[in-house]
N, C-alpha and C positions, 0 to 999 in steps of 0.2 A: 586535079588542081582545083577545080570548082568546088568540090566537096570539102577540101581542106580550108579554102578561103571562107566558105560558108560556116564551118565549125568555129573558126576563129571569131567571126562576126557574132555568132550566137553567144559565145563565152563572154565577149566584150559587152554585149547588151545586157547580159545577166548582171555583170558587175555594176553597171550604171543604173539598174533598176528599171529600165524601160521594158515595156512588153506590149504586144498587140494581142496575143492570145494566151489565156491563163487557164490552167486546169489544176484542180486541187489546190496546193499552196502556191497559187499564182505562177504555175509552171508555164513557160513561154512555148507556144506552138506556132509554127509558120504554116503557110498554105501548102497544099499538095503541089505536085510538079506543074499542074495546069494552072495554079493560082499565081498571082503576081508575087514577085520577089520584093520583100521588104528589107531595106538596108538599115541595119542597126548602127547608126553613127551618132556622133554628138549633135549633128545638125539634122534633126528629123524634119522632113518636109511637112508643111502645113497643108492639109487637105480638107475639102468640104464633103460632108456626108451626103451622098446622093440617095442612098436607100438603106433601110434597116430591115432585116428579116429575123424571125425567131423560129427555131426548130426545137423539137423534143417535148413540148408541153401542149396538151390537147384541151384541157378544161379551163384555160384562161384565154381571154382575148389578147391578140398581139399588142394592141395599143397599151394595154395594162402592163404587160411585161416590158415593153420598151420604155414605158414611163418609169419603171423601177431603176433602169440603168442610168438615167440622167442624160442620156444621149438623145439627139433629135436630128431629123433631116434638115440640112442647111447649116448645121453647126460646123465650125472650123476647129479641127482637132490636129494634134501632132500624131503622126504615124511612123513609128510607135511613139507612145507618149503617156503622160499621167492620166489623161481623160479615160483611156481604155482601162488602165489599172484601177481607177476609182470606180468605174462601172462594174468591174468584177467584184470589188470589195462590197459594193452595194448589194449585189445578189447574195453574197455570203452572209452579210449582216441580216438580211431578211430571213434566213434560216429555212427556206422552203425548198432549197435545191441541194442536191448531193454532188453535182458536177456542173462546172461553168466554164465555157470557153467562147472566145470571140475571134472570128477569122475575117480576113479581108478577101472578098471574092473577086474584086476587080478594082484596078486603079487606072484612071484615064482622065486626061485633061484637068488635072488638079482636083479630081473628085475620087471618092472611095465608096465602094459598095460593101457593106459588112453584114455578117450573119452572127447572131447570138445563139450558141448551142447550150441548152439547158437540160439537165436531168432532174426531174421532180422527185422530191422525197416521197416515200410511200404514204398512203393514208391508212388509218386504222379501220379495219373491217369488223374486229371484235376485240373485247377486253375481257380477260378471264382472271379472276382473283382467286388466289389459293391461300389457304391458311387463315381465313377470316370468317366471322359470322355474317349473316345476311344484313343485320342492322349496321355493322361496321362497314360492310361493302357499300351500303346506301350512303352512309356518311362520307366515305372516301370519294365516291362518285361526285358528290356535291361540292367537295372541297378542292380536288386536285385539277379539275378542268380537262381531264383526259377522256374524251368522248369519241364515239364512233363517227368516222368521217373526217376527223381532224388529221392534219399532217404530223408525222412523227419527226420531231426535231430534237437535237441534243439538249437545248434549253428546256423543252417541254419535259423530257425524261428526267433531267436533273431537278427541275421544280417539283415534279411529282414525287420523286424520292424524298426531297426535303420536307414536303408537306405531310407525307405519310409518316416519316420519322417523328415529326413534331406532333402529329395526331396521337401516336402511341406514347410519346414522351409525356403528354398531358395525362394519359391514362396510367402512367406509372411503369410502362414498359421501356425502360431506358436502354436495354440491350437489343431492341428489335432490329432485325436485319431485313432489308428490302432489296429484292432483285427484280429488275424489269427487263424482260427479254423479248425480242421480236423474231417472228418467223414468217416466211412468205405464205400468203394465203393462195392456195392453188385454185381457188374458185374465183378469184378476182385479179384483175390486172393492176400491177403496181399497188397492191394492198398487202397489209401485214396483220397478223394476229399478235396482240400484245398480251403477254403473260406477266401478271404482277404476283410475285410470290413473296409472302410475308411470313417470317418466323418471329413471332412476338417474343419468344423466350418467356421467362418468368417475370412477373411484376417485381419491380424493385421497391421494397418497403424499408421502413426505418427500423433498424434493430435496437439502437440505443441512442439517446441524446444526452451528452455530458456537458454541463454548464459549470464554469468556474468563474471566480471573481465576484459573484453575487452575494451581497450581505443583506441589503434592504428587502429584497424579495427572495422567497424560498424558490428552490429549483422547481418544485411542483407547480407553484404559481406561474412561473415563466413558461413552463411546458403547457400549462392550460391556456396561456395567452396565445400560443401558436395555434391557429385554427386548422390548418391543413397539413401540418407536418407533425405526425404523432407516432409514438412507438407502438409496435405490434406486441401482441401477447400481454397487453395491459387491460385489466378489467374496466377501468374508467374510460378506456378508448374504444369500447366494444362497438359503439355506434359512430365512431369517427373514422375518417379516411386515414389509412396507414401508408399509402403509397408515397414515394418520394418524387416530387416534381420540382425541378429547379426554380421555375417561376414562382410557385407557391412558397417555396422555402425562402426566397428573397423577400416576398411579401410578409412572411411570418417574422423574419428578422426585424423588419420595420415595425411590426406590431409590438415587439419587445421594447424597442426604443421609445415608441409612443407610450407604452405603459409606464416606463420610467419617467418620461416627460410629464405624464399625468400626475405623478407623485412628487414632482418638484426637482427631479434629477435632470436638469436641462443639458448637462454635459455628458450624459451616459452614452456609451458607444460600444460596439462590438469590435474589439481591437484585432481579433483573429478568429477565424472559423475554418474548419476542415470537414470535408465529406469523404470518407474512405470506405471502400468495400469491405464488408465483414465476411460475406460469402457471395455466391453467385446471385442470391436473391435479395440480400439486404445490404444496407449501408449503416455506418456509424457516423454520427454528427457530433462534433465538438465545437464549443464556443467559449471564448474568453471575453468577459465583460468588464469594462471599467465604468463603475457607476458614477463616479464623480461626487460632488457635494450636493446636498439637498438645499434648495433655495426657497426663500419666502418673499412675499410681496411687501415692499415697504411703503411705496408711494406711487400714486397714479395721478398724472396731470394731463389735462386736455389742451391741445393747441389747435387753433383754427376753427373752433366751433363758435359760430355767431347766431345760429338758429335756436339752439337748445343749450340751456345752462349746464355747466359741468356737474351740478348736483343731480340733475335728471339723468345724465349719461352714466354717472356713478351708480345710480339706483338700478339702471338697466344692466350694467356690467356685473353687479352683484359679487364683486371681488374687492376685499378691503385689506387694509394693513394687517399684516400678521398671517394672512392666508397662505397656504402652500402655493407656490408658483406653478399652477396647473395650466400647461399650455393647451391642453385639449379643451378644458373649460373656457379658457380665454378665447379660443377660436369660435367655440359654440356661442358664447355670449356676444361676440362681435359680429358674427356672420350668419350662422346656420339656424339658430333657434328661431321659433316663430316671433318671439318678442326680443330678438337681438337688436343691438344698437344699429346695425346696418339697415334693418327693416324699418326702423323709425324714419330714416332718410328716404329709403326706396319707396315707401308707401305714401310719401308726400311729394313725389315727383323728382327727387334728387337722384336721378339715375347715374349721374357722372360723379357721385360721391365716392371718395376714396379714403381709407383709413389705414395707417401704417403704425403698428405698435413698435416703439423703439426702446431698447434697453439702454438708457442714457447713463446709468450709474449702477455699479455692482460693488457693494461694500460688505465684505465678509460673505455671509449667506443671504444677504438682502439685495433686492433688485428694485430700482426705480424705473417705472415705465412712463414713457411720454407718448400719448396717443395723438398722432399728427393727422389732422383731418383736412381734407380738401372737399368742401361742400359743393362747389360748382353751382350751376344754375339749374333751375327746374326744367325737366324735359317734358315737352308736349308731344302727344302721339300724333304723328303725321299721317301714316298710312297703316291700314289693317288689311292684310292680304290673306285670302283663304285659298289654299291649294288642296287638291285631292277630293273635293266634294263633287260627287257625281250623282247624288241621290236626292238632295233637298234643294228647294229654292234657296238662294244665297241669303235672302232676308230672314229665313227661318233659322239659319245658323247664326247670323249676325245679332239677332235679337237676344241670344243667349250670352253674348259676349259682354264683359264689363270693360273691355279695352276698346275704346271708341275714339275715332279721330277727333282731335281738338281737346281731349281730356288730358289731365296730368297723368303721367305714368305712375302706376302703383303695382308693386309686386303682389300685394293681396288680391288686386283685381285680376292680375294675370293668372294666379293660381285658382281663383274662383271661376274664371272663364274656362280653365282646363277642366274643372269639375263639372261645370254645366254641360260642356260638350260631351264628356264621357257619359253623363247621366242620360243624354238623349238616346243612346243605344244604337245610333246609326254609324258610329265610327269606332274603330278599334282603340280602346283606352290605352293599350300598351304602345300605340303608334302615334299618339298625339304629341307633336313637337312644336312648341312655340319658339320661334327664332326671333330674339330681340336684337335689333340692329340700331345701336345708338348712332347719332349724327351730331357730334360735339360742335361742328362748325356752325350749325344753325340752331342748336338747342332742341332738336326734335328726335324722335325715335320712330322707326318703322317696326311693326310686329307682323311676322309672317307665320300663319298657322298651317303646319303641315299635317294633313289628315289622311287617314286610310279608311275608305268606306267599307262597310261590311253589311251583308244582308241580314236582317233580323226579323223578317216575316217568318211566321211559323205555320206549319201544316202538320196536323196530328190525324193520322188514320190508323185505327186499330180495330181489331175484331177478336172476340173471345167467345167461349162457350159457357153459358150459364144454365141454371136449372130449367129455364124456359126457352132454350135454344141459343142461336147465335146472337151475340150482341155486338153491334157495329157502331163506331163513332168516327165522325169527321169534323174537324175543327180547323177553320182558316182564320189566321190573325194577320192582318195587314197593318203594319206599323208606320207606313209612310203614305197614308191615304190623303186625298185632297177632295173634300166635299165641294169646294167652290168650283172645281173643274169636272164634277161628275157628269154634267149634261153638256160639256163643251169638249168635243172630240178634237184633240190637238196632240202636239208632240209629247205632252206630259203623261200620256197613257203608256204603261208598260204592261202588256197583256190586256186584260179586260177592265182594269181599274185605273183611274187617274192617280198620280203620285206627286209628291213634292212638298206637301204642307206639314208633314210629321204627325198627322192625326192617326188614330188607331181605330180600325173597324174589325170587329170579331164576329164571326158567324159560326155556330156549331150546332151539331145535331147528333143525337144518340138514340138508337132504336134497336129492338129485335122484333120488329113488325107489330103485332097486335098486343103483346104483353106490356111493352114499355116504349115510350117515345118521349124525347125531351129535345126542345129547340130553344135557342137563345140567340140574341143579336145585341151588340152594344157598340156605341160610338163614343170616342173620347178625344177631346181637343185640349192640349195643354195651354194653348194661348187663344182662348175664345175671344173672337173679335180681332185678333192679330196685333193689338197694341199693348196689352198688358198681360203678365203671366197669370191670368185667371183661368182656371180649369173648368171644363164643362163636360158632362157625360150624360148619356141617355141610354137606357138598356131595357130590354124586355125578355121575358121567357115564358115558356109553356111546357108542361110535362103531364103525362098521364101514365099511371101504372095500374095494371089490372091483376086481380088475384086469380088463383087456381081454384077450381070448383071443389067443394067438399066431397063430391062424389068420387074424386080421384083417390082420396085417402081410403075410402071404404073399398073401392074396387081393387086398389093396389094390394090391400091386405088379403083379399080373397084370392087374387091372382097368385100371390106368393104361396098361399096354402095349396091351391090346386096344381100349381106348377111343380111343386115338390112331389105331388102324387102322380101326375100324368105326363110330365115332360119326357120321361124315359120311354113312355109308350107311344106318344104321338109326335114328339119332337117339338111341340109348342104348347103353351099354356092353354088350358081349356077356355079361359076367359080373356085371352090375349090375342085374338085374331087381329092381324093388321097393326099390332103394337098400339092398341087403343089406350093403354095405361100410361103412355108418355105424357109429360107435362103439356106438350104442344096441343094435345087433343082434349085438354080439360080447361080451356079458356072460358072464364066466366065474366061476361061483360057487365054483370050487375054488381060486381065487387071491384071497386076502384078508388083511387084518389087522383084528383085532377088539381093541378096547381098552375096559376099564371100570375105574373106580376109585372110591374112597371116601376122604374125608378129614374129620378133625375137628380143630378148633383152639380153643385157649383162650389168652386174652391178659389181661395184668394191667398196669394203670397203676402206675408206680413213683413213689416219693417221693424217691428219691435217684438220681443227683445233683440232679435236680429233677423235678417232676411232668409235664414234657413227655415223659419217657421212658416207653416201653412195652416189655414183654417178652412174646413170644408163643411158643407151642409148638404145632406142628402134626404130627399123626400121619397118614400117608397110605399107601394101598395101591393100586397099579396092576397090572393083569394084561394082558399082551400075548399074543395068540394069532395066530400067523402061519402061513400056508400058501402055499408057492411065491411068496413076496413078494420080488420081485427088486430092490426099491428101497431095501433096507436091508441092512446087513452080516449080519443074521440073517434067514434066509428061511423057516425052518420051526421050529416049536416053541412052547413056552409059557414066557414070561418073567415073572418076578414082581419087583416093586419095592416093598419095605417101607422107608419112610424116616421119619426124625424131622427136622423143620425148626425150628431155634431162631433167633429173630430178636430183636435188640435195636435199637430204633428210637427216633428223637426227631424231633418235628415241632413247630415254633413259628411256622408261617406264619399270616398274619392272614386269608387268604381262600383257599378251596380252588380257586376258578375263576381269579382273577387275583391271585396273591399279590404284595404290594408289599414286604414285608420278612419276615424270618425265615429259617429253614433247615429242611431235611429230611435225615436220613440214616438208613441201615439197614445193619446188619452182620448177616449171616445165615450159618448153617452147616447144611447138609442132609447127613445121614449115614444110611447103611444098615448093617446088621450086617456085619462083616468075615468073610463066609463062608469066604473062601479061607485064613483063618488057622486054621480049626478043622475044615474038611471033609475034610482028608487027601488032597486031590487035588493032584497035581503038574502045575500048569498050564504049566510049561515044555515039556511034551511035546505040548501042543496046537499045531497049525499054524494061524496066523492067516489063511493063504490057503486053508485047507480049510473049505468050507461046513459040513460035518458037525461039525467041531470047534467052529466058532463057534456053532452052534446049541446044542451041549451046554454050552459054557462059561458062557453067560449065562442059564441057567435061573433062577438067583437073581442078580439084579443087585446089584452093590456099587460104592460110590463114596463120596467125601466132597467136597462142593461148597461153596466159600466165595465169598461175594459182598459187596462193599461198594458202596453207592450213596449219592450225596450231591448236594444242591442247595443253593444259597444265593441269596437275593434281596436286591438292594441298590437302594433307591429313589434316583433321581437328582434328585428334588425332594421337599420335605417332603409326605408323603402326607396329613397332617392339614390342610394348607393347600390343596393342589392335588389334586383327586380324580383327574384324568387324569394321573397322574405316570408317566413312563417308568421302566422297571425293568430292571436288568441281572441276568440269571440266569446263574450259573455252575454247571457240573455236572462231576462226576468219578465214573466207575464203573470197577470192576475185578472180574473173576470168574475163578475157577480151579476146574477139575474134576480132582480127584486120584483116586488108586487105592491100594488096600492091597497089591496084588500087581502088579508091573510086567508080568506076563504076562496079566493079566486087567483090561484097561482097558475101562471101560464105554462102549459106543456110544450109550447112552441119556444124556439130560440134558446133551448138549453144547450149545454156543452157536452159533446161526445168525446171522451178522453181515452187515449190509449192507442198504440200502434203507430201507423205511418202518417195519420192525419189526412189521408186522401178519402174524399167522400165518394162512396160508390153510388150506383144508380138507385139503390133501394133506400138511401138516406134522404131525409127531408126535414125541414123545420128545426134542424139542429146545426151547431157549429162544431166542426171537427177540430180536435186539438191533438197533435201528435205527442206521444210519449213512448219513445223507443225502448225496447226490451219487454214490452207487454203486447198482447194481442189487441187488435182493433176493438174499440169500444169496451174493453175488459174492465175499466174502472167505472163505467156508467151503464152496465149491461142490464137490460130488462126494465119493465114498468115498475116505478117506485124507487129506481136508482138513478133517475135523470140527474145530470149535473147542473146544479144551480150556482155553484161556485167552483173555481179551480185555480190552481197556481202551478207554475212550472219554472224551473231554473236550469240553466245549461251552461257548461263551460266546455268550449270546443277549441281544439288546436288544429289549425289548417296549414297544409303545406302544398304549394303549387307544383304540379308535375309538368304542366304545359300551359303556356300563356301565349297563344297565337291568335291571329285574326279570325280564323275559322273555328278554333276549338280551344276551350279552356277546361283543364282537368286539374282537380286538386284532391288530395287525400286528407282525411280528418280522423281524429280520435276525440272521444267525448265522454263526459260524465253528465248525468241528467237526473233530475228528481222532479216529481210532481204528484198531484193528487186531485181528486174531484169530490165534492160533497153534495148530497141531496138537500141537506139542511144547512142554510147559510150560517146559522148559529153555531154549528159545529166546525166551522172553518178554522183550520189550524195549520199555519204555514210550516210547522215543524213536524207534522205527520205526513211524510212524503214517501212515495214509492221510488226507489233508487235504481239506477241502471248505468251501465257503461258499455262502450263499444267502439267500433271503428267503421269507416265507410269511405266512399269515394263519390265525387260529383263530376259530371260531364256536361258541359254546355255546348250544344251544337246549334248553329243559327236557325235552321229550319225546324228544329224540334224543341229547343229551349233547354231548360235545366232538367236533368234526370240523374238518378243516383241509386245506390244500394248501400244499406247499412246492416251490419250485424251488431246486435246488442244483447246484453244479458241482464235480465231483471232480477234484482236481489230479494225482492219482498213479495209476500203473498197478496193477492188481490182480494177485494171484498167478495165474500160468498164462495170462496174457493180455498181448498187446502194446499194448492200447488203454488209454486213461485212463478214469477214471470218467465224465468228460464231463458234459453237461447231462442232468439227471434231474428229472422231476416225481414227487412223492410225495403220495399221498392218505392221510389218516389218520382213524381213528375211535377215539375214546376218549382218555383222558388218561394219558400215560406217566409213570411215576415218574421 
């Protein structure tokens, strides 16, 4: 009888939706025989929770799990009732448990003691991907969020499947199948191994695109307008993507409409389009276009403009009566161009300015536009906040900003501030985000600069083997040095040196012990004194290079002769005991060249013609001491070079590592005192073929050196829209080394042209100029062929492969031409050595820029019957 009544009560409670204990789909469970009987009636008693226990979960604290239920000790609940049901639903929504039940252990004196029984979902012990490449696996791991140690939930599995499908959809694998399976891990308690099996199938590509209804634009032109949806097996599409991606297809349809709008067809639309499978690997696309009528501009009127007259706004608009109604050009002239109408307002503080072009009248094929302007009030900068700077003193960053509190807002100042921060080199140029926050209520604006610091100190350590043994080099470049704190030990030290002022300290040394040693140190401050952008630098260097004794060559010849006779008998050369014929053992301290120098530079940023210009003056002194040095026109003596280098330069590039737009140029003049004009010496009596006369003639070096270097960067896509935009770089250089006296031409400061342009340790008193496709120094090789004039032209196409905080990589293709002349009078900018090639550049913070180029030289070099031919060039550093 008791069991029958009990069954009836349970059925009745289920119908009413009351429950005390829920398992799986809120299945009601009552206590065991020893537990209290709960009567499921319409009038459930109100009880106070006396205690709550949790069972079944080991790695969470009880108070955390109890908190998830929403129940608490002392709470008055109905037993059975909605509070218990809601607690169970809370656990289900959390997704971490595969089984949930709540039981009443004891009911006494209006109180209830309850226990929450939980079964935790398993955790991932390992994830195994099947059917994917390593690079794809790494991409998926970063995207789907399925990691070791996480709990496996249905939502997590569904989300992973969706993201994997989307990932392969974007790659053109529209039919990819994803299976995610779990199996218990015998090595771990409540752990599973997740197998992700992916069958990518074949890429879905476009077989054919059919367009109908088009008359104004040919089908081929429309297909060319589509950037990422292209037909396969077409020669013109050989370098274009042929895969079908739904998102790209929708974007390409909009490009077609934009193209029609650009030509005046404002009503053009795609009235129907279909995508059908052609076979398992391709699809056919069909479009039907309604072009509509072509419209022209009849009249433009301006309404609401009080600051600037309509004539000036019309001049900036550059669209007049009778022009095609080009909506793309209209938007560019109103908003996006550098000299757009909007920038006229934005650059004068009118941040709240708004302009709405309204088509007020359409007559036939003519449109009247009314430009409705709301000028608003001028916005003053309230706060400038800098986030993410953990390298420099804040004043070092703020001094570069043109956006300062109290000043009127200017879009030009905002973009110039962006450029100046990028040029500092301490922050990732790709991660500089100025957040403009207008405040119309009080006419002010806050600007928040979001920066991402990057390390740009550089350490170069290299070792190689030369003819005189091992050559080692160590160079340390600290780009955030603080001279003011050098002798003040405080929190600004990071390692052994103080930091924070953005100054540059470079120390380098190169040696192979006794044959060659070179040391240099330099200091550079871009804001000397800290108040104005006046640059200051100080540098010094010392090097010594020693020759090999002439005895080596005589002995080496004899050794080769006797070795051929006796090596078979004795196993070693008769005159080669202990390997005495090696370079290392023929060190001759009496044959050397020593060089040391000191230079000081001061630069000033100019305000005219604009503040991209800079003028620098550098005074330098070098001393050359030669003793029986046979590799230079001067073999013995002491030569002194006192020079003044004046440079006018301008740089407006946006990014020092991968410039997208802007230009660089530098015009320089390096002069020495004209000693031959006042020393009273008749240099015509000196014989240039006499070594003694040459040694005497150049005791005081004199020359005037002129150089012009320029680069321009042209983006091939809008860099504000496309981060990875290809860039066309054009370069033109020319250099001349002149003399005051035709009988005293300087053998110093000549141009060394050809190859990679990297100066080796054996080069001195010359300026290296790269010309890819030819061997190093091949155009100015040997005495009597020194370069007193050169020119070089380059056209280079660059494409970024990676633009990250820690690494920048871009590929390039180039054509190049240049030449050098010993006689300035024979300078001919049309007599050039041509080359072409490809290469890659990699920028790493601790190393700097490095790269490799392959080039082919098409012309013969002077003094040789062979062409430049195939050449590989390795580069370190960034050339101007």
